[in-house]
C-alpha positions as CSV (number, residue, x, y, z in Angstrom):
1,M,0.0,0.0,0.0
2,C,0.9,3.6,-0.2
3,G,-1.0,5.6,2.4
4,R,1.2,8.6,3.1
5,Y,3.8,10.6,1.1
6,F,5.6,13.9,1.1
7,L,6.1,16.6,-1.5
8,Q,8.1,19.6,-0.3
9,R,9.4,20.7,-3.7
10,D,8.4,24.1,-5.1
11,P,5.4,23.6,-7.5
12,A,7.0,25.9,-10.1
13,A,10.3,23.9,-10.1
14,L,8.2,20.7,-10.3
15,A,6.3,22.0,-13.3
16,D,9.6,22.8,-15.0
17,Y,11.0,19.3,-14.2
18,I,7.9,17.5,-15.6
19,E,7.4,20.1,-18.4
20,T,3.8,20.9,-17.5
21,Q,1.6,23.9,-18.2
22,G,0.3,25.9,-15.2
23,V,1.2,26.1,-11.6
24,P,-1.7,25.8,-9.1
25,P,-1.7,28.8,-6.7
26,N,-1.4,28.4,-3.0
27,Q,-0.5,24.7,-3.0
28,P,1.7,24.3,0.1
29,A,4.4,21.8,0.7
30,T,3.3,18.8,2.6
31,W,5.3,16.2,4.7
32,N,2.3,14.1,5.5
33,M,-0.1,13.8,2.5
34,A,-3.0,11.5,3.5
35,P,-6.1,10.1,1.7
36,T,-9.0,12.6,1.2
37,Q,-6.6,15.5,1.0
38,D,-5.9,17.6,-2.1
39,A,-2.7,17.0,-4.0
40,L,-0.8,17.9,-7.2
41,V,-1.4,15.6,-10.1
42,V,-0.1,15.6,-13.7
43,R,-2.7,14.9,-16.5
44,R,-2.8,15.3,-20.2
45,N,-5.2,17.8,-21.7
46,P,-7.0,16.0,-24.5
47,Q,-7.8,19.2,-26.3
48,D,-4.2,20.4,-26.9
49,G,-2.1,17.4,-25.8
50,T,-0.2,19.4,-23.2
51,R,0.6,18.2,-19.7
52,H,-1.1,20.1,-16.9
53,L,-0.3,20.2,-13.2
54,G,-3.5,20.5,-11.2
55,V,-5.0,19.7,-7.8
56,L,-7.1,16.6,-7.3
57,R,-8.4,14.8,-4.2
58,W,-6.7,11.6,-3.1
59,G,-9.1,8.6,-3.0
60,L,-10.8,7.6,-6.2
61,V,-14.5,8.1,-6.7
62,P,-15.7,6.2,-9.8
63,R,-18.1,7.9,-12.1
64,W,-20.9,5.5,-11.2
65,A,-20.5,5.9,-7.4
66,K,-23.6,7.0,-5.5
67,D,-21.6,9.0,-3.1
68,T,-18.0,9.6,-1.9
69,T,-18.0,7.4,1.2
70,G,-15.7,4.8,-0.3
71,A,-13.0,7.2,-1.6
72,A,-10.4,6.6,1.1
73,K,-10.6,2.8,0.5
74,L,-9.7,3.5,-3.2
75,M,-6.5,5.4,-2.4
76,N,-4.6,2.6,-4.1
77,A,-5.1,0.3,-7.1
78,R,-3.3,-3.0,-7.3
79,A,-1.4,-3.3,-10.6
80,E,-2.4,-6.9,-10.9
81,G,-6.1,-6.1,-11.4
82,V,-6.2,-2.5,-12.5
83,A,-7.3,-3.3,-16.1
84,E,-10.2,-5.5,-15.0
85,K,-11.7,-4.2,-11.8
86,P,-14.9,-2.1,-12.3
87,S,-13.5,0.8,-10.1
88,F,-10.4,1.2,-12.2
89,R,-10.8,-0.3,-15.7
90,E,-12.3,2.7,-17.5
91,A,-9.8,5.1,-15.9
92,F,-7.0,2.8,-16.8
93,I,-8.0,3.1,-20.5
94,K,-8.8,6.8,-20.6
95,R,-7.6,8.7,-17.5
96,R,-4.1,7.8,-16.5
97,C,-2.1,10.4,-14.5
98,L,1.2,10.9,-12.7
99,V,1.4,11.8,-9.0
100,P,4.5,13.7,-8.0
101,A,6.1,13.0,-4.7
102,D,9.5,13.5,-3.0
103,G,9.0,10.2,-1.2
104,F,6.6,8.0,0.6
105,Y,6.3,6.4,4.1
106,E,5.8,2.8,5.1
107,W,5.7,1.0,8.4
108,R,7.9,-2.0,9.3
109,Q,7.0,-4.4,12.1
110,E,9.9,-4.4,14.6
111,E,10.2,-6.2,17.9
112,T,7.7,-4.1,20.0
113,R,6.5,-1.5,17.6
114,K,5.9,-0.5,14.0
115,Q,8.8,1.7,12.8
116,P,8.0,4.2,10.0
117,Y,10.5,4.6,7.2
118,A,10.8,7.3,4.5
119,V,11.6,6.1,1.0
120,A,12.9,8.4,-1.7
121,L,14.9,8.3,-4.9
122,A,18.6,8.2,-3.9
123,S,19.2,10.8,-6.6
124,G,17.0,13.3,-4.8
125,E,14.8,13.7,-7.9
126,P,11.1,13.7,-7.6
127,M,9.2,10.4,-7.9
128,L,6.4,10.3,-10.5
129,L,3.9,7.6,-9.3
130,A,1.6,5.9,-11.7
131,G,-2.0,6.9,-11.0
132,L,-5.6,7.0,-12.4
133,W,-8.1,9.9,-12.1
134,E,-11.8,10.3,-12.3
135,G,-14.4,13.0,-12.4
136,W,-17.6,12.6,-10.3
137,Q,-20.6,14.9,-10.6
138,Q,-21.7,16.1,-7.2
139,P,-25.3,16.7,-6.3
140,D,-25.0,20.4,-6.9
141,G,-23.8,19.8,-10.4
142,S,-20.1,20.6,-9.8
143,W,-17.3,18.1,-10.5
144,L,-15.1,16.4,-8.0
145,R,-11.8,15.1,-9.5
146,T,-10.1,12.4,-7.6
147,F,-7.1,10.0,-8.1
148,T,-5.6,6.8,-6.9
149,I,-2.0,5.6,-6.8
150,I,-1.1,2.2,-8.4
151,T,0.9,-0.2,-6.3
152,T,3.0,-3.2,-7.3
153,E,5.1,-5.9,-5.7
154,A,7.9,-4.5,-3.6
155,N,11.5,-4.7,-4.8
156,A,14.1,-6.4,-2.6
157,K,14.8,-3.4,-0.5
158,Q,11.2,-2.3,0.0
159,A,10.2,-5.8,0.8
160,L,12.1,-5.5,4.1
161,V,9.5,-2.9,5.1
162,H,6.3,-3.9,3.3
163,H,5.3,-6.3,0.5
164,R,3.9,-3.5,-1.7
165,M,5.2,-0.2,-3.1
166,P,3.9,2.4,-5.5
167,A,4.8,2.0,-9.2
168,I,7.4,4.7,-9.9
169,L,7.6,5.6,-13.6
170,P,10.9,6.9,-15.1
171,P,10.8,9.8,-17.5
172,E,10.9,7.7,-20.7
173,L,7.6,6.1,-19.8
174,W,5.7,9.3,-19.0
175,P,4.5,10.1,-22.6
176,A,3.0,6.7,-23.1
177,W,1.4,6.6,-19.6
178,L,-0.2,10.0,-20.1
179,G,-1.5,9.1,-23.5
180,E,0.9,11.3,-25.5
181,E,2.2,8.2,-27.3
182,E,0.4,5.0,-28.4
183,A,0.8,2.0,-26.1
184,T,-1.1,-1.3,-25.8
185,Q,-2.7,-2.5,-22.6
186,E,0.0,-5.1,-22.3
187,E,2.7,-2.4,-22.6
188,L,1.0,-0.2,-20.0
189,L,0.7,-3.0,-17.5
190,D,4.4,-3.9,-18.1
191,F,5.3,-0.4,-16.9
192,L,3.9,-1.2,-13.5
193,Q,7.0,-3.0,-12.2
194,P,9.0,-2.3,-9.0
195,C,11.9,0.1,-9.6
196,P,15.5,-1.3,-9.1
197,P,16.3,-1.4,-5.3
198,E,19.5,0.5,-5.8
199,E,17.6,3.6,-6.9
200,L,15.9,4.0,-3.5
201,A,17.1,5.5,-0.3
202,C,15.3,4.3,2.9
203,W,15.7,5.6,6.5
204,P,13.8,5.5,9.8
205,V,11.7,8.5,10.8
206,S,9.6,9.7,13.7
207,A,6.4,7.9,14.7
208,R,4.8,11.3,14.6
209,V,4.1,10.7,10.9
210,G,1.3,8.3,12.0
211,K,-0.9,11.3,13.0
212,F,-2.7,13.2,10.3
213,S,-2.3,16.4,12.3
214,E,1.5,16.3,12.2
215,N,2.9,18.1,9.1
216,D,6.3,19.6,9.2
217,A,9.8,19.1,7.7
218,G,10.9,17.3,10.9
219,L,8.9,14.3,9.8
220,I,11.5,13.3,7.2
221,A,14.4,13.7,9.6
222,R,16.1,10.5,10.7
223,D,14.8,9.0,13.9
224,P,17.8,8.9,16.3
225,T,16.2,6.3,18.5
226,A,15.7,3.7,15.7
227,N,18.0,0.8,15.1
228,P,17.4,-0.2,11.5
229,P,19.0,-3.0,9.5
230,P,21.9,-1.7,7.2
231,E,19.7,-2.0,4.1
232,L,17.2,0.5,5.6
233,N,19.7,3.0,6.9
234,D,20.6,5.0,3.8
235,P,21.6,8.7,3.8
236,S,18.6,10.9,3.1
237,P,18.8,13.0,0.0
238,Y,17.0,15.7,2.0
239,E,19.3,15.9,5.0
240,P,23.0,16.8,5.4
241,R,25.1,13.7,5.1
């Protein structure tokens, strides 16, 4: 699963990196993004073919849903069934997106507690997570746009923390995933593989991240009380080494 992530990067710099049009105003940095919150998402504009950086709500609401009560449960979509399950199959064909993140959190069961870990690209570059989006018409006639993050099996490093991880797409796959280039369903599904473990940095962080109300840069700092295995004790690309 992927239930929390962080994005502290400046939206204008992010737009330049991904080559998108538009920068949403007043979208603050977050170190504890949680389901049902608004987040930055990259989509392709079908009218002019350009990439747009916009704000959508995390937790997919299918077009046919009667209400939004199940949105949080659809924060993730498993890659293994994403092309067949009713909640995701239409969006997989027509409404794929990219979700920018500087990293995500996952919890590892250790002797007497669950220790949270931050996971980021060792290069310090942003992650672009494979996602799907939907538009749902609300009772007042307005449209609610929501998204989900696709998860896949964990690579060897991430498996030490959890058996799932988000599907991280490298830049060469962005055009096909967004629909800028032609790709078959089989090719798209093949994109949803775990990234190579050597590309990730993983380090223990404070248990404060478990609370929705906590949201500050200290959440991605190394937890000095933790005793992680060597494979999960990488230097953070966001801290002095």
